[in-house]
N, C-alpha and C positions, 0 to 999 in steps of 0.2 A: 731521881725525875718521881714527882707525884702526881699522880692523874686526876685528872679535874675535868670531867664530865660535862661541868660550868660551860665551860671552854667550848671545847667539839659542840655541845648541843647548841650555844649559843651561833655559831657560824654557820652550821648549818641551816637552824630555824632563821635566819636572814637571808639564804639562800634559799629557803623553797627547796629544800631538796628532803625526803624523809629518811630520817635515822631510824634504821633498823639494827637490830642486836649484830649483823654479820659486819654491816657499816661499821658501826661503832669499833669492834672488837680489831676489822682494819687501822681504821684509823688511830686508836692506840698502840695497832704495832708499826705504824708509819713514826709515830712519836718515841717511839725506842721503849714503849710499856708491852709485854706478851702478854696478852689475856684472853681467857676461851671464852669462845660467845656464852655460853650458860653462865658463866659468872659476870656478864656483862647483861645477862639476863636479869640475873639474881639484884644484882644491882638498879637496875630500872625499876624493877618491881617493887626495892626496899622505896625506891626515890618515887612511887606512886606516879609514873612515868605515867600518861594520858596522848592518847594523837587528837590532833584536831584538824580542820576541814579548811583550807586559804584556797575561796573561789573567785575568781573576779565578778565582783560585782560592777552593777551600771551603774553610771552617775546620774540618776536622771531629773533631769529638769520637771519644772512641775507640767511644762505644754506634754512634755513626757509621761508622765502620769500619768494625766489626764486624757490622755489616748490610749494606753495600757486597760485602762480601766474601762473605756467606753466601748474597747473590743470585746472585754470581758461580758459584759451586762447583755452585748448584741448574742453571746453566744449564750445566753437561757432563755431559752423558749419561754410565753408567759404561760400560767396557769388555766385548767379547763375546768371553772368551779371545782368541789373541794375534791375530786376524787384523783386528779392529777396537779400533783403539788408542783414546782419550783422543779424542770431540769433543764441540763445543757441539751442545748442541736445534736443532732446523729454528727459524727465527722465523716459521715461516709467516701462525700465527694472531695475532701481535705487533705492532702497530703504536704507533710508536714518533713524536712528535708535536716536530718541531722548534720550539724555544719561544721561541730565541731571535730567531725575525721578530718578536717580540709584545713584547721588550724595548725599551726606551728608550736603559738604557744600553749603548755601544758593548762587548763582550764580550772583544772581540781587538783590543788596538794596537802598530800597529806604530810603533818609532822608532827613528833615528836615531842611534845615536853612535859615540864617537871617544873617543881619547886625552884627559883630562881633562877629561868629562860624567861626573857620578856617577847612575846607574842605580836612577830611584825603585822600591820595592819596590812588586812586583804586588799587586794590589789584591784585598782578599781579601771576602767575605762569609758569613756561619752558613749562609743559607743561598736560593735562586734567589728566595725569595717576598718576599727583603727590596729585591730590581732593583726598579723602580718597570715598568708594564707599562702599553702602548695600553689 
């Protein structure tokens, strides 16, 4: 049985599951190849494996992009002479809710890739309301 990291790596990259040394060693053992975690780590180091983040990116229309830009511009206070430059307004009376606590989908995925593995496109959605919430 020939060990082929590229097949395993591509499967996990397509599933957007982080493939670490422990998981790769376990996957090799299920395919009939017993290999230690340190050997897998050495092989990945020799392959120059790196991690990449795949974050859910919004698919913005031109109108949404302009609305976001206007919101950011509204958060900047005008300078008062040369003493005070442009500054962001204080956010003391604003509450930001970290909504990713309520998402069932993983918003940020890290995958391990090396030469020979095609990186899948980052997932996109029109709006975060399309992601299933708890």
